[in-house]
C-alpha positions as CSV (number, residue, x, y, z in Angstrom):
1,M,119.0,139.0,40.1
2,K,120.3,142.4,41.1
3,R,118.3,144.1,38.3
4,T,115.1,142.4,39.5
5,A,115.7,143.5,43.1
6,W,116.4,147.1,41.8
7,L,113.2,147.1,39.7
8,A,111.2,145.8,42.6
9,G,112.6,148.6,44.8
10,I,111.7,151.2,42.2
11,G,108.2,149.8,41.9
12,A,107.7,149.8,45.7
13,A,108.9,153.5,45.8
14,V,106.5,154.5,43.1
15,L,103.6,152.7,44.8
16,A,104.5,154.4,48.1
17,A,104.7,157.8,46.5
18,G,101.3,157.2,44.8
19,G,99.8,156.1,48.1
20,L,101.0,159.3,49.8
21,A,99.4,161.3,47.1
22,L,96.1,159.5,47.8
23,A,96.3,159.8,51.6
24,K,94.0,162.2,53.5
25,R,95.6,165.5,54.2
26,P,94.3,168.4,56.4
27,A,91.8,170.4,54.3
28,Q,92.6,174.1,53.7
29,R,89.7,176.3,54.7
30,P,88.6,179.5,52.9
31,D,89.4,181.3,56.2
32,G,93.1,180.4,55.8
33,G,93.1,177.7,58.5
34,S,93.6,174.0,57.9
35,G,91.8,171.0,59.2
36,P,88.3,170.9,60.8
37,L,86.9,174.1,62.2
38,P,87.7,174.2,65.9
39,V,85.3,174.6,68.8
40,G,84.5,178.2,69.3
41,A,84.8,179.1,65.6
42,A,81.9,180.8,63.8
43,A,79.9,178.5,61.6
44,P,80.5,179.3,58.0
45,D,77.9,181.0,55.8
46,V,77.1,178.1,53.5
47,S,74.0,177.1,51.5
48,G,73.1,174.4,49.1
49,Q,70.4,172.3,47.6
50,D,68.8,169.3,49.4
51,Q,67.4,166.1,48.0
52,Q,64.1,167.8,47.2
53,G,65.7,170.7,45.3
54,R,65.0,173.1,48.2
55,A,67.6,175.8,49.1
56,Q,69.1,175.3,52.6
57,S,71.2,177.8,54.4
58,L,73.2,177.3,57.6
59,R,72.9,181.0,58.5
60,G,69.1,180.7,58.2
61,E,69.1,178.2,61.1
62,L,70.8,180.4,63.7
63,G,68.9,180.7,67.0
64,H,68.8,177.0,67.8
65,P,71.3,174.1,67.7
66,V,72.3,172.6,64.3
67,L,74.1,169.4,63.6
68,V,76.0,169.3,60.3
69,Y,77.2,165.8,59.7
70,F,79.5,164.8,56.8
71,Y,79.4,161.3,55.4
72,P,81.2,159.6,52.5
73,R,78.5,158.1,50.3
74,D,74.8,157.4,50.0
75,G,73.9,153.8,50.4
76,T,77.2,152.5,52.0
77,P,76.8,150.4,55.1
78,G,78.2,153.0,57.6
79,C,76.4,155.9,56.0
80,T,73.1,154.1,55.9
81,A,73.5,153.1,59.6
82,E,74.2,156.7,60.6
83,A,71.4,158.2,58.6
84,C,68.9,155.6,59.9
85,A,70.0,156.2,63.5
86,F,69.3,160.0,63.0
87,R,65.9,159.0,61.3
88,D,65.0,156.8,64.3
89,A,65.9,159.7,66.7
90,W,64.2,162.3,64.5
91,E,61.3,163.0,66.9
92,R,63.7,163.6,69.8
93,Y,65.7,166.0,67.5
94,A,62.6,167.9,66.6
95,K,61.5,168.1,70.3
96,A,65.0,169.4,71.2
97,G,64.8,172.0,68.4
98,V,67.8,170.7,66.6
99,T,68.2,171.2,62.8
100,L,70.0,168.4,61.1
101,F,71.9,168.6,57.8
102,G,73.5,165.5,56.3
103,V,76.2,166.5,53.7
104,S,78.1,164.5,51.1
105,S,79.5,165.0,47.7
106,D,76.7,162.9,46.2
107,D,74.3,164.8,43.9
108,A,70.7,165.6,44.7
109,R,69.4,162.7,42.7
110,S,71.4,160.2,44.7
111,H,70.3,161.9,47.9
112,A,66.6,161.7,46.8
113,H,66.9,158.0,46.1
114,F,68.7,157.4,49.4
115,A,66.2,159.5,51.4
116,E,63.2,157.8,49.8
117,E,64.6,154.3,50.3
118,H,65.4,154.9,54.0
119,R,62.6,157.4,54.8
120,I,65.1,160.1,55.8
121,P,63.1,163.1,57.1
122,F,65.9,165.8,57.2
123,P,67.8,167.6,54.5
124,L,70.7,165.9,52.7
125,I,72.9,168.6,51.1
126,A,74.4,167.9,47.7
127,D,77.9,169.2,48.0
128,G,79.4,168.1,44.7
129,E,81.6,171.3,44.5
130,L,82.7,170.6,48.2
131,R,81.8,174.1,49.3
132,W,80.5,172.9,52.7
133,A,83.4,170.4,53.1
134,D,85.9,173.2,52.4
135,A,84.2,175.7,54.7
136,F,84.2,173.2,57.6
137,G,87.8,172.0,56.8
138,V,86.6,168.4,56.2
139,S,89.4,166.1,54.8
140,R,88.6,164.0,51.8
141,M,90.2,161.4,49.5
142,L,89.4,161.3,45.8
143,G,86.5,163.7,46.4
144,I,84.9,161.7,49.1
145,T,84.5,163.4,52.4
146,S,85.5,162.0,55.8
147,R,82.8,161.1,58.4
148,I,82.8,164.0,60.8
149,S,80.1,166.1,62.5
150,F,79.9,169.6,63.9
151,L,77.4,170.7,66.5
152,I,76.6,174.4,66.1
153,D,75.2,176.3,69.1
154,P,72.3,178.7,68.9
155,A,74.7,181.7,68.6
156,G,76.3,180.2,65.5
157,K,79.6,178.9,67.1
158,V,81.0,175.4,66.8
159,A,80.2,173.8,70.1
160,K,81.6,170.3,69.5
161,V,83.5,168.5,66.7
162,Y,83.0,164.7,66.4
163,R,86.0,163.3,64.6
164,D,85.7,159.6,65.3
165,V,82.1,159.0,64.7
166,D,80.5,155.7,65.5
167,P,77.4,155.6,63.3
168,G,75.5,153.4,65.7
169,V,75.7,155.7,68.7
170,H,76.3,159.1,67.2
171,A,72.6,160.3,67.2
172,D,72.2,159.7,70.9
173,E,75.7,161.2,71.7
174,V,74.7,164.4,69.9
175,L,71.4,164.7,71.8
176,R,73.2,164.4,75.1
177,D,75.6,167.2,74.0
178,V,72.6,169.4,72.8
179,A,71.0,169.0,76.3
180,A,74.3,170.3,77.8
181,L,74.4,173.5,75.6
182,P,73.9,176.8,77.4
183,Q,70.3,178.0,76.8
184,P,70.0,181.4,75.0
185,G,69.7,184.2,77.5
186,S,71.3,182.2,80.3
């Protein structure tokens, strides 16, 4: 009896230790900080390929607002709801002059299928090497990024960080925040 209880205790400790190893931890950024880039930080100089094989660069979008949203996986319920909400608000984003980048660790082929299936009109960045995720300090578990978004102002600074994203209302929330950004030259 005692031996069974001892073995059960050891098994629980091993499982607990393994669970801790899999838990999300604050990401270490290349700039030496940890966790998500804070408001006021300069947006990182990152680039990558989208679902159509086109090169996309964050620095190339300076001068107007940019939303970089990270999501875990193509085709999952929450990720599909979020992408479709942005798709449905796409005309309002274009009218407001907002560039939108969806980023996940899925490859360009997966992004192409996802974008075609759901008629996604904006770039989905294939971040298999997690360069974008690392640069923004996005936490991940088993190579899958957390759901978090960064609104970049026209000057290239982080204006807002959305940590607890509700995919159903996020697109409208971002547009409200874009409307409140200071206009260039004001």
